Structures are given as structure tokens and as C-alpha cells.
Phi, psi and omega in degrees: 000154177282167179300316182295333179300329181296333183297331184245001182239278187287323183298310180298322178296315180295322179295320178295322183286327192237004179231171171290150184209163000289154183283145173278166182299323181296320180293319179297322178297332181289342181305319183299330179294338181278344188303317181300334183270005178242002194300328181262003179289154171256119181240129176244142177228154171253132183233156173209121181061031180085356180261139178279122181265326182201158180212147173218151179224157174230134178257124180285107186238181173231145182218145177271122174243104178053037176101347178258130178268119188234156175293131182229135177264114176272112183276130184208171175062033180277114185209152181227143174304138184301334179270358182243012184284154180060034176242008176087007182294316181293320179301314180297315181294319180295319176302313181293318182298312181291327172302312186291315182290329176294317178297333179277356176108005177281113184266351179230160173213146178217161181196168171247110191279148169284331174211112184304323183297332178295313183281342174299330178292342178260013175088008179278147179237148182289142172249158183289148175284144168293164180263143171254120187248130180233134180203166179265141179299334178299333179290347183260008187304327181298334182288337181291343180260006183258131177268101183264138173291139182115181182213164180234138175241156188219130182196169173290151183296330179299319179285322185267003186305316179303323179292315179299314181297318179296324180289324175293326175297321177297315178298324177301321181286334191250341191245124180299132178086347186293139179224151176224157179285159168295162185304318185296333178271321185295328184292352177302323178298318177296315185292322179287328175051051184257002186228156164276155174235126173242132182234143175258135180231140175229122183062030180082354182261134178289123181239354179200151180199151174206142173257149184200170172219160178242131186270001176147164180297132184075011184256224187238138168270113183264104178268146173273223183284123176265111184254127181222137178268346180201170182298327179297318178300318178299316180297322178298319179290319178295324177297321175299315178299325182299333181289355180262016187301327180264010182244321187230160181270322185214161178233138175225131180221157175264138178231159179300157184293345178263005179281149182237077184298333179294347179252008182297313184218157173285139179065024176279120177272105189225142174252127182240127184223139171219090187252133173250143179204134178268131004256008193269341186211065180271148176292153179293164178223158180206165177202159169281137174258343182210146175295341178299338178298336184271341185297125175082359179297146171302132185216151173277174181294136179166153180210125185203147173264129178244132174255117183261126186233156170070024182230143182289331190247338186241006183300141179140179179245133184221143174259121179259128183229113179250016187293339180269355183096347175235126187294131178239147170253110189234165175284144180243118180250354185272327182072010183255003183282140175305147185235140172233145174255122186233150166275171177298322178296323179296313179294321179296322178298322178289316182297319179279348174083022187263346178226149172278148179307326181293340179280338188300312178298327180292334180263000182079025184256013176146180175244119187229097175299164185300319181292325177292321179299321180296319179293316180295324179295325178290317182291317186242078176300150179300138176223162177247104181281150177231106186293324178069290184298136182244119185215000000 
């Protein structure tokens, strides 16, 4: 479909599903402003008699899976006309959409579900929620007396966008589960210019960054994702926040799910929250779309045959061999290798590192004997993925 087609098909459906309604004329006029940030998306719609019944979209993204940066399709804008719901339109569109993006080389897919159980039927597995951390700047007062090596810079995001984008690219290379938008979508933050950007530098190299806004004097500093490559970068950013003690009452920032804010400082009074709720705040989900996503991944020692069942894209039998340190999919002629039967969600859970092999049978994701579990545990050590991009 053309860009303008979205104005009368997918955009109105998504707005009805995810915004207050009915929409006013001014809000409808704003739709055209979104078109440049959708130009590379793939959008499919179901129609009947000229009316749009359902729509789905995929954003061509990149994601880090255990150190390998792979093409990932971010599924978004899934919506159905209220009179056409529960008739299978989204299921049909999703099958076609994932078929097409897989054929184009996207070996992974991720999304933020309106209901996780719906997408579980498509082989998606849950990923951890990031943490929202809230604290008072007065609690950071001790940092104002500390001489930290490094420096902090402060500017509007429009001016600092190249630095921010380059730093997210660095995180993409280094952080498991991390994903970023294509350039045409990412520049929306620059163009809207609604945030400040503060960056921490050590030896001239950016090691930490966060975007934020302040809602008023005596109010709240609302931080987005706080990205740090080491504890020093975090301390530099927290020291910057401490300087707002006479301006704001509280600070709130998002941190990765493996972060431990309660251990940042002694006597830090901090509230940490990661709440999921259907349909407004579900944890992200992801899945493998192709076995090619596993080839060459860093892997621990282990060798196992997996039989994948009940999936449109991963069905079949594969021998996984991590004995060389890089995962290989090889032919098995001995027939003596331990075997596990997995669903697509089960294999995806292992690849993303969110479940132990022993948990898979308990969740209905396969049959994993003890010897097979030991091999899978060796190949896929537990990891904590951080999806980052929100779509």
C-alpha cells in the first residue's frame, strides 16, 4: 500500500484500538505527520466492500541475540474493526506478514502484545519488562561531593541526536536482546525535539546517556531509558540528577531489567516497579522466525537433537552442536544424541535466555528429559534480554 493509503485504512483502526475516541478533526489531521516515520514499514490490511476490517504492520529492525545482530521484524499496529473482531482476520494477516518478512531475511520477530496469550499461539515468548525507578534528588546529595573522572554534557535531543543514535548503535552491538528502529523511524525523536539529552563521557567516549523532560518547578523529572556501559557512567548521570535538588521533587527513569537500583547507593530511598497489565502494559514478546538465527551464535558445550512441532516456520528436526563454542546446525548420523521435543516458543525461550530447560514442560513448551535439559542448559546459558525499542 502507498503511504497515503494508511491515512484511511490502518491509521484509523489503530487509533480506535489504542487511543481515546472518537477522534477530533485536529487529531485526524496529525496522521499525515506520521507518514515519514512509516515509510519503510510493511502494512497488510483485510478489506470487505471497501471497508478496512483489520490491519497489521512490521517494522524492519535489528536485534542482538546473544551477541549476533540480526534482522528483526517488529510487529505493530495490530487492530481490527469492532464489528469484525474474533473472525480470524488478524490471524490470517499475521501468518502472511510473518511469511513475507521471513522470506526477506528477518530471522527474529518481537512485539508488545495487547494480550500475551493471543501471541503465544504464534510461538512468541515473553521477555522481561524494564524497570521504572523513582527517587528524590535529595537522596543523591552524597554524589555532589564526589570528584568523578569524566564529564557530562547537556543539550536538546535535536542537537544531540547523532550522539544518541550512535550510542544506541553501540548498545545494539553489546547488549543481548537490544533492538533499534531503522533510521526513518528513529529520527522522529529528533524531529519532535521534546526531550533533553544528557550524556556521560570518559576520555571523550560516550559511556552513558538518558533523555528526559521536566514537567514543572517542584514537579517530576521524567527520564526515558537510562543507558550505561559501566558503573562510572551511571554515577555521572546520577550526579547530574543530584544537581536538581532545589528544582524538582522526584526523578523517574527506566532501566534495563537486570539493573539493581536498590544497590546504587547506601541509604537510597528508591521505588522500583515492573508492572504488567492487560491490555495496557504487557511485557514484550519475541520469537525465532528461522533456524538460521541460531547459526554461529556463541554457545556453551552441548549437543542435542531437537524436534520442533506445531509451528508454521520452525517445524522439523535439527541437531544443535555447541561443542566448538559457536552453535552449529549439523547432520546427525549416529542417532545417539539426546533428544528434546520443543515448540517454537520453547526454543525461542532458550535462545533469548528467559527460561531454563526444566521449565519448558511445565509451561507446555515441550518434552525435555533430564539428559536433554543438561545439554540445552550448556548450549543456552540463562541471559536477561533488554528489548529497549518501544513500538
